[in-house]
C-alpha atoms as an extended CHARMM CRD file, in Angstrom:
* protein
*
       202  EXT
         1         1  MET       CA            -27.8780000000       10.7760000000      -31.2260000000  PROA      1               0.0000000000
         2         2  ARG       CA            -25.4260000000       12.9800000000      -33.1360000000  PROA      2               0.0000000000
         3         3  LEU       CA            -26.1250000000       15.8640000000      -30.7450000000  PROA      3               0.0000000000
         4         4  LEU       CA            -25.4710000000       13.6310000000      -27.7410000000  PROA      4               0.0000000000
         5         5  THR       CA            -22.2050000000       12.4000000000      -29.2910000000  PROA      5               0.0000000000
         6         6  THR       CA            -21.1050000000       15.9660000000      -29.9870000000  PROA      6               0.0000000000
         7         7  ARG       CA            -21.8600000000       17.0410000000      -26.4200000000  PROA      7               0.0000000000
         8         8  LEU       CA            -19.9610000000       14.0720000000      -24.9920000000  PROA      8               0.0000000000
         9         9  ALA       CA            -16.9660000000       14.8330000000      -27.1980000000  PROA      9               0.0000000000
        10        10  LEU       CA            -17.0470000000       18.4700000000      -26.0810000000  PROA      10              0.0000000000
        11        11  LEU       CA            -17.2430000000       17.4430000000      -22.4120000000  PROA      11              0.0000000000
        12        12  VAL       CA            -14.2730000000       15.0690000000      -22.7950000000  PROA      12              0.0000000000
        13        13  ALA       CA            -12.2690000000       17.8250000000      -24.4880000000  PROA      13              0.0000000000
        14        14  ILE       CA            -13.0270000000       20.2960000000      -21.6710000000  PROA      14              0.0000000000
        15        15  LEU       CA            -12.0970000000       17.7640000000      -18.9770000000  PROA      15              0.0000000000
        16        16  ALA       CA             -8.8820000000       16.9160000000      -20.8090000000  PROA      16              0.0000000000
        17        17  LEU       CA             -7.6580000000       20.5250000000      -20.9020000000  PROA      17              0.0000000000
        18        18  PRO       CA             -6.2470000000       20.5980000000      -17.3330000000  PROA      18              0.0000000000
        19        19  ALA       CA             -4.4240000000       17.3030000000      -17.8570000000  PROA      19              0.0000000000
        20        20  THR       CA             -3.0350000000       18.5190000000      -21.1990000000  PROA      20              0.0000000000
        21        21  SER       CA             -1.7460000000       21.7040000000      -19.6390000000  PROA      21              0.0000000000
        22        22  ALA       CA             -0.2260000000       19.6920000000      -16.7780000000  PROA      22              0.0000000000
        23        23  TYR       CA              1.7100000000       17.5340000000      -19.2340000000  PROA      23              0.0000000000
        24        24  ALA       CA              2.9110000000       20.6240000000      -21.0940000000  PROA      24              0.0000000000
        25        25  ASP       CA              4.0070000000       22.4410000000      -17.9510000000  PROA      25              0.0000000000
        26        26  PRO       CA              7.6810000000       21.6640000000      -17.2430000000  PROA      26              0.0000000000
        27        27  ALA       CA              7.3170000000       22.7540000000      -13.6090000000  PROA      27              0.0000000000
        28        28  VAL       CA              7.1130000000       19.7800000000      -11.2700000000  PROA      28              0.0000000000
        29        29  PRO       CA              5.7380000000       20.2410000000       -7.7260000000  PROA      29              0.0000000000
        30        30  ALA       CA              7.9310000000       19.4590000000       -4.7180000000  PROA      30              0.0000000000
        31        31  GLU       CA              6.0780000000       16.1900000000       -4.0320000000  PROA      31              0.0000000000
        32        32  ALA       CA              6.9700000000       14.8540000000       -7.4850000000  PROA      32              0.0000000000
        33        33  SER       CA             10.6850000000       15.5450000000       -6.8900000000  PROA      33              0.0000000000
        34        34  ASN       CA             10.7350000000       13.1260000000       -3.9230000000  PROA      34              0.0000000000
        35        35  ASN       CA             11.4290000000       10.0270000000       -5.9790000000  PROA      35              0.0000000000
        36        36  GLN       CA             12.6990000000        7.9320000000       -3.0650000000  PROA      36              0.0000000000
        37        37  ASN       CA             11.6660000000        7.2660000000        0.5000000000  PROA      37              0.0000000000
        38        38  VAL       CA             12.2950000000        5.0090000000        3.4570000000  PROA      38              0.0000000000
        39        39  PHE       CA              9.7060000000        4.0760000000        6.0720000000  PROA      39              0.0000000000
        40        40  ILE       CA              9.2610000000        2.1920000000        9.3080000000  PROA      40              0.0000000000
        41        41  MET       CA              5.9690000000        0.6900000000       10.4820000000  PROA      41              0.0000000000
        42        42  GLY       CA              4.4680000000       -1.6740000000       13.0040000000  PROA      42              0.0000000000
        43        43  GLY       CA              1.2160000000       -2.9750000000       14.4070000000  PROA      43              0.0000000000
        44        44  PRO       CA             -0.7610000000       -6.0160000000       15.5920000000  PROA      44              0.0000000000
        45        45  PHE       CA             -1.9790000000       -8.8970000000       13.4650000000  PROA      45              0.0000000000
        46        46  SER       CA             -5.7180000000       -9.2620000000       13.0300000000  PROA      46              0.0000000000
        47        47  LYS       CA             -7.7000000000      -12.4570000000       13.5630000000  PROA      47              0.0000000000
        48        48  ASP       CA            -10.0630000000      -11.2230000000       10.8550000000  PROA      48              0.0000000000
        49        49  PHE       CA             -9.8370000000      -11.4070000000        7.0870000000  PROA      49              0.0000000000
        50        50  PHE       CA             -8.3990000000       -8.7710000000        4.7510000000  PROA      50              0.0000000000
        51        51  GLY       CA            -11.6050000000       -6.8280000000        4.1370000000  PROA      51              0.0000000000
        52        52  ASP       CA            -12.3670000000       -6.6990000000        7.8500000000  PROA      52              0.0000000000
        53        53  THR       CA             -8.8470000000       -5.5760000000        8.7830000000  PROA      53              0.0000000000
        54        54  ILE       CA             -9.2260000000       -2.3870000000        6.7340000000  PROA      54              0.0000000000
        55        55  ALA       CA            -11.8120000000       -1.3220000000        9.3410000000  PROA      55              0.0000000000
        56        56  PHE       CA             -9.0460000000       -1.2800000000       11.9700000000  PROA      56              0.0000000000
        57        57  TRP       CA            -11.3220000000        0.2080000000       14.6430000000  PROA      57              0.0000000000
        58        58  ASP       CA            -13.5130000000       -2.9040000000       14.5680000000  PROA      58              0.0000000000
        59        59  ASN       CA            -10.9510000000       -5.7170000000       14.5840000000  PROA      59              0.0000000000
        60        60  ARG       CA            -10.1890000000       -8.7320000000       16.7300000000  PROA      60              0.0000000000
        61        61  TYR       CA             -6.4500000000       -8.5530000000       17.2570000000  PROA      61              0.0000000000
        62        62  GLU       CA             -3.9350000000      -11.3120000000       17.9820000000  PROA      62              0.0000000000
        63        63  ASP       CA             -1.0610000000      -11.2460000000       20.4460000000  PROA      63              0.0000000000
        64        64  ASN       CA              1.2370000000      -11.2740000000       17.4050000000  PROA      64              0.0000000000
        65        65  PHE       CA              2.9330000000       -8.1290000000       16.1360000000  PROA      65              0.0000000000
        66        66  PHE       CA              4.5480000000       -7.0180000000       12.8740000000  PROA      66              0.0000000000
        67        67  GLY       CA              7.4200000000       -4.5300000000       12.6420000000  PROA      67              0.0000000000
        68        68  GLY       CA              9.2620000000       -3.6630000000        9.4610000000  PROA      68              0.0000000000
        69        69  VAL       CA             11.1170000000       -1.2160000000        7.2640000000  PROA      69              0.0000000000
        70        70  GLY       CA             10.7340000000       -0.4450000000        3.5690000000  PROA      70              0.0000000000
        71        71  TYR       CA             12.0880000000        1.5010000000        0.6290000000  PROA      71              0.0000000000
        72        72  GLN       CA             10.2680000000        2.9760000000       -2.3750000000  PROA      72              0.0000000000
        73        73  TYR       CA             11.5590000000        4.3840000000       -5.6730000000  PROA      73              0.0000000000
        74        74  PHE       CA              9.1970000000        6.1780000000       -8.0480000000  PROA      74              0.0000000000
        75        75  PHE       CA             10.1630000000        6.1810000000      -11.7220000000  PROA      75              0.0000000000
        76        76  TYR       CA              7.0500000000        7.9900000000      -13.0120000000  PROA      76              0.0000000000
        77        77  ASN       CA              5.7350000000       11.2700000000      -11.5880000000  PROA      77              0.0000000000
        78        78  HSD       CA              2.7750000000       13.0000000000      -13.1790000000  PROA      78              0.0000000000
        79        79  PRO       CA              2.5550000000       16.7330000000      -12.3280000000  PROA      79              0.0000000000
        80        80  ARG       CA             -0.9990000000       16.1920000000      -11.0660000000  PROA      80              0.0000000000
        81        81  GLY       CA              0.1670000000       13.8470000000       -8.2960000000  PROA      81              0.0000000000
        82        82  LEU       CA             -0.0060000000       10.3290000000       -9.7630000000  PROA      82              0.0000000000
        83        83  LYS       CA              3.1520000000        8.2700000000       -9.1520000000  PROA      83              0.0000000000
        84        84  PHE       CA              4.2730000000        4.7410000000      -10.0880000000  PROA      84              0.0000000000
        85        85  GLY       CA              7.2710000000        2.9450000000       -8.6390000000  PROA      85              0.0000000000
        86        86  VAL       CA              8.6440000000       -0.1040000000       -6.8620000000  PROA      86              0.0000000000
        87        87  GLU       CA              8.8480000000       -1.1060000000       -3.1990000000  PROA      87              0.0000000000
        88        88  ALA       CA             10.9030000000       -3.5580000000       -1.1580000000  PROA      88              0.0000000000
        89        89  GLY       CA             10.7510000000       -4.2700000000        2.5510000000  PROA      89              0.0000000000
        90        90  ALA       CA             11.6880000000       -6.5850000000        5.3780000000  PROA      90              0.0000000000
        91        91  GLY       CA             10.1400000000       -7.2190000000        8.7590000000  PROA      91              0.0000000000
        92        92  LEU       CA              9.7070000000       -9.4400000000       11.7900000000  PROA      92              0.0000000000
        93        93  ARG       CA              6.5230000000      -11.2150000000       12.8710000000  PROA      93              0.0000000000
        94        94  LEU       CA              6.7150000000      -11.7660000000       16.6190000000  PROA      94              0.0000000000
        95        95  GLY       CA              4.4590000000      -13.2320000000       19.3080000000  PROA      95              0.0000000000
        96        96  GLN       CA              3.4400000000      -16.8810000000       19.5940000000  PROA      96              0.0000000000
        97        97  ARG       CA              6.4450000000      -17.6820000000       17.3980000000  PROA      97              0.0000000000
        98        98  ALA       CA              9.0720000000      -15.6980000000       15.4650000000  PROA      98              0.0000000000
        99        99  SER       CA              9.0110000000      -15.2890000000       11.7020000000  PROA      99              0.0000000000
       100       100  ALA       CA             10.7810000000      -13.0250000000        9.2130000000  PROA      100             0.0000000000
       101       101  GLU       CA              9.2020000000      -11.5320000000        6.0890000000  PROA      101             0.0000000000
       102       102  VAL       CA             10.5580000000       -9.9050000000        2.9450000000  PROA      102             0.0000000000
       103       103  TRP       CA              8.3820000000       -8.4810000000        0.1900000000  PROA      103             0.0000000000
       104       104  ALA       CA              8.7180000000       -6.6200000000       -3.0910000000  PROA      104             0.0000000000
       105       105  GLY       CA              6.3230000000       -5.2570000000       -5.6840000000  PROA      105             0.0000000000
       106       106  GLY       CA              5.0280000000       -2.3320000000       -7.6490000000  PROA      106             0.0000000000
       107       107  VAL       CA              3.4170000000        0.6880000000       -6.0060000000  PROA      107             0.0000000000
       108       108  ALA       CA              0.9280000000        3.2860000000       -7.2610000000  PROA      108             0.0000000000
       109       109  ARG       CA              0.1870000000        6.4910000000       -5.3640000000  PROA      109             0.0000000000
       110       110  VAL       CA             -1.8350000000        9.6730000000       -5.8540000000  PROA      110             0.0000000000
       111       111  ASN       CA             -1.7690000000       12.9090000000       -3.8420000000  PROA      111             0.0000000000
       112       112  PHE       CA             -4.6500000000       15.1860000000       -2.8440000000  PROA      112             0.0000000000
       113       113  ASP       CA             -4.0830000000       18.5560000000       -1.1770000000  PROA      113             0.0000000000
       114       114  ILE       CA             -6.6150000000       19.8720000000        1.3240000000  PROA      114             0.0000000000
       115       115  GLY       CA             -5.2490000000       23.1800000000        2.5070000000  PROA      115             0.0000000000
       116       116  ASP       CA             -1.8180000000       22.5060000000        4.0130000000  PROA      116             0.0000000000
       117       117  ILE       CA             -2.5110000000       18.7650000000        4.3570000000  PROA      117             0.0000000000
       118       118  THR       CA             -1.5650000000       16.2320000000        1.6760000000  PROA      118             0.0000000000
       119       119  ILE       CA             -3.5030000000       12.9580000000        1.6680000000  PROA      119             0.0000000000
       120       120  ALA       CA             -1.9670000000       10.1500000000       -0.3930000000  PROA      120             0.0000000000
       121       121  PRO       CA             -3.7670000000        6.8340000000       -0.9410000000  PROA      121             0.0000000000
       122       122  ALA       CA             -1.4180000000        4.1560000000       -2.2900000000  PROA      122             0.0000000000
       123       123  LEU       CA             -1.3880000000        0.4660000000       -3.1480000000  PROA      123             0.0000000000
       124       124  THR       CA              1.5670000000       -1.9110000000       -3.2210000000  PROA      124             0.0000000000
       125       125  ALA       CA              1.1530000000       -5.3170000000       -4.8860000000  PROA      125             0.0000000000
       126       126  GLY       CA              3.7650000000       -8.0470000000       -5.2600000000  PROA      126             0.0000000000
       127       127  ILE       CA              5.2110000000      -11.1470000000       -3.5960000000  PROA      127             0.0000000000
       128       128  SER       CA              5.8690000000      -11.9270000000        0.0900000000  PROA      128             0.0000000000
       129       129  VAL       CA              8.2290000000      -14.5810000000        1.4600000000  PROA      129             0.0000000000
       130       130  VAL       CA              8.2480000000      -15.6510000000        5.1270000000  PROA      130             0.0000000000
       131       131  THR       CA             10.3180000000      -18.0720000000        7.1580000000  PROA      131             0.0000000000
       132       132  ASP       CA              7.3220000000      -19.4000000000        9.1030000000  PROA      132             0.0000000000
       133       133  LEU       CA              3.5560000000      -19.0040000000        9.4270000000  PROA      133             0.0000000000
       134       134  ILE       CA              2.0540000000      -17.2520000000       12.4220000000  PROA      134             0.0000000000
       135       135  GLY       CA             -1.3100000000      -16.7950000000       14.1420000000  PROA      135             0.0000000000
       136       136  ALA       CA             -4.4730000000      -16.9450000000       12.0460000000  PROA      136             0.0000000000
       137       137  GLU       CA             -2.3880000000      -17.4670000000        8.9200000000  PROA      137             0.0000000000
       138       138  ALA       CA             -0.9910000000      -20.7380000000       10.3040000000  PROA      138             0.0000000000
       139       139  GLU       CA             -4.4880000000      -21.8810000000       11.3160000000  PROA      139             0.0000000000
       140       140  ARG       CA             -5.9700000000      -21.1070000000        7.8840000000  PROA      140             0.0000000000
       141       141  ALA       CA             -3.0950000000      -22.8410000000        6.1110000000  PROA      141             0.0000000000
       142       142  ALA       CA             -3.5500000000      -25.9670000000        8.2660000000  PROA      142             0.0000000000
       143       143  GLU       CA             -7.2960000000      -26.0050000000        7.5350000000  PROA      143             0.0000000000
       144       144  ALA       CA             -6.4790000000      -25.8670000000        3.8050000000  PROA      144             0.0000000000
       145       145  GLY       CA             -3.9850000000      -28.7310000000        4.1640000000  PROA      145             0.0000000000
       146       146  TYR       CA             -0.7200000000      -26.7440000000        4.0850000000  PROA      146             0.0000000000
       147       147  SER       CA              2.0070000000      -27.0740000000        6.6980000000  PROA      147             0.0000000000
       148       148  SER       CA              4.0560000000      -24.3250000000        5.0390000000  PROA      148             0.0000000000
       149       149  LEU       CA              3.2990000000      -21.4450000000        2.6670000000  PROA      149             0.0000000000
       150       150  PRO       CA              6.5130000000      -19.4320000000        2.4130000000  PROA      150             0.0000000000
       151       151  VAL       CA              5.5330000000      -17.5980000000       -0.7820000000  PROA      151             0.0000000000
       152       152  LEU       CA              2.2270000000      -15.7290000000       -1.1120000000  PROA      152             0.0000000000
       153       153  PHE       CA              0.9970000000      -12.6060000000       -2.8260000000  PROA      153             0.0000000000
       154       154  TYR       CA              1.5650000000       -9.3070000000       -1.0350000000  PROA      154             0.0000000000
       155       155  LEU       CA             -0.9210000000       -6.4350000000       -0.8930000000  PROA      155             0.0000000000
       156       156  GLY       CA             -0.4270000000       -3.2070000000        1.0220000000  PROA      156             0.0000000000
       157       157  PRO       CA             -3.2700000000       -0.6580000000        0.7490000000  PROA      157             0.0000000000
       158       158  GLU       CA             -2.2270000000        2.5280000000        2.5030000000  PROA      158             0.0000000000
       159       159  VAL       CA             -3.1930000000        6.0980000000        3.3250000000  PROA      159             0.0000000000
       160       160  SER       CA             -0.5600000000        8.6530000000        4.3270000000  PROA      160             0.0000000000
       161       161  LEU       CA             -0.7210000000       12.2170000000        5.6330000000  PROA      161             0.0000000000
       162       162  SER       CA              1.8230000000       15.0320000000        5.4700000000  PROA      162             0.0000000000
       163       163  HSD       CA              1.8750000000       18.7800000000        6.1930000000  PROA      163             0.0000000000
       164       164  LYS       CA              3.3860000000       21.4660000000        3.9880000000  PROA      164             0.0000000000
       165       165  ALA       CA              5.4620000000       22.6510000000        6.9590000000  PROA      165             0.0000000000
       166       166  MET       CA              7.2990000000       19.2740000000        6.8880000000  PROA      166             0.0000000000
       167       167  PRO       CA              6.6530000000       17.8990000000        3.3660000000  PROA      167             0.0000000000
       168       168  ASN       CA              9.3480000000       15.2150000000        3.5750000000  PROA      168             0.0000000000
       169       169  LEU       CA              7.7400000000       13.4770000000        6.5580000000  PROA      169             0.0000000000
       170       170  GLU       CA              4.5750000000       11.3680000000        6.3920000000  PROA      170             0.0000000000
       171       171  LEU       CA              2.4030000000        9.4430000000        8.8010000000  PROA      171             0.0000000000
       172       172  LEU       CA              1.0240000000        6.2760000000        7.2420000000  PROA      172             0.0000000000
       173       173  ALA       CA             -1.5390000000        3.5790000000        7.9680000000  PROA      173             0.0000000000
       174       174  ARG       CA             -1.4400000000        0.3230000000        6.0240000000  PROA      174             0.0000000000
       175       175  VAL       CA             -2.7450000000       -3.2380000000        5.9800000000  PROA      175             0.0000000000
       176       176  GLN       CA              0.1760000000       -5.6690000000        5.6810000000  PROA      176             0.0000000000
       177       177  HSD       CA             -1.5420000000       -8.4980000000        3.7950000000  PROA      177             0.0000000000
       178       178  ARG       CA             -0.4460000000      -11.9150000000        2.5090000000  PROA      178             0.0000000000
       179       179  SER       CA             -2.7420000000      -14.2400000000        0.6150000000  PROA      179             0.0000000000
       180       180  GLY       CA             -2.9780000000      -16.9430000000       -2.0030000000  PROA      180             0.0000000000
       181       181  GLY       CA             -4.7010000000      -14.6400000000       -4.4830000000  PROA      181             0.0000000000
       182       182  PHE       CA             -8.1340000000      -16.2890000000       -4.5830000000  PROA      182             0.0000000000
       183       183  GLY       CA             -6.5480000000      -19.7370000000       -4.8350000000  PROA      183             0.0000000000
       184       184  THR       CA             -3.9010000000      -18.8300000000       -7.4410000000  PROA      184             0.0000000000
       185       185  ILE       CA             -1.1590000000      -19.9880000000       -5.0480000000  PROA      185             0.0000000000
       186       186  ALA       CA             -3.3620000000      -21.4370000000       -2.3080000000  PROA      186             0.0000000000
       187       187  PRO       CA             -6.9500000000      -20.9630000000       -1.0450000000  PROA      187             0.0000000000
       188       188  VAL       CA             -5.7200000000      -19.0790000000        2.0250000000  PROA      188             0.0000000000
       189       189  ASP       CA             -6.3700000000      -15.4880000000        3.1210000000  PROA      189             0.0000000000
       190       190  GLY       CA             -3.0340000000      -15.4770000000        4.9590000000  PROA      190             0.0000000000
       191       191  SER       CA             -2.0260000000      -12.8070000000        7.4520000000  PROA      191             0.0000000000
       192       192  ASN       CA             -3.3170000000       -9.2820000000        7.9790000000  PROA      192             0.0000000000
       193       193  ALA       CA             -1.5790000000       -6.7280000000       10.1770000000  PROA      193             0.0000000000
       194       194  ALA       CA             -2.9500000000       -3.2310000000       10.8260000000  PROA      194             0.0000000000
       195       195  VAL       CA              0.1760000000       -1.0710000000       10.9390000000  PROA      195             0.0000000000
       196       196  VAL       CA              1.0430000000        2.5920000000       11.3410000000  PROA      196             0.0000000000
       197       197  GLY       CA              4.3700000000        4.1870000000       10.5570000000  PROA      197             0.0000000000
       198       198  LEU       CA              6.5630000000        7.1050000000        9.5680000000  PROA      198             0.0000000000
       199       199  ARG       CA              8.0500000000        7.8050000000        6.1210000000  PROA      199             0.0000000000
       200       200  TYR       CA             10.9290000000       10.0890000000        5.0820000000  PROA      200             0.0000000000
       201       201  LYS       CA             10.9420000000       11.2360000000        1.4430000000  PROA      201             0.0000000000
       202       202  PHE       CA             14.0540000000       12.4350000000       -0.3850000000  PROA      202             0.0000000000
């Protein structure tokens, strides 16, 4: 048992060395210096639930469309690519009826370099406010006994891609999701839009 504990402690120490050196290194990569960004995105709403919408190639889409803009500010940048910040955005939900949406929340992001390509998974979580319900969201709310649900939780899982030749520009794909948070606000999955967009970092 003591030998196993010693080996585990040694393994943890070895794995911690790169992170320790990264904290000690005052040099910050170019990605970490881009503390702010603006982005534009748009895409159709899905008839399916949140988990299904992530598989965007196998969705049943509505005639409703989301288009929006957003802003992010990162207040923590780890030299190894992990970033924490805040996000705010506004958009329009158009189709069967018109609705506006604003959202705000915290965002976490991490970068992986594969050659000249940077892949950055990210997750935004917060609150969404809309002026009206639309599509499947309105149907689900009615089934749960709600005529209006202006405030729901916001979740925006995302993957973005950039190239070292143009590091300040990113292509992104995201699910624009509103829900009651497993019944915390309401037992409603809400709306799910599969969106793509463009981000400029500065």
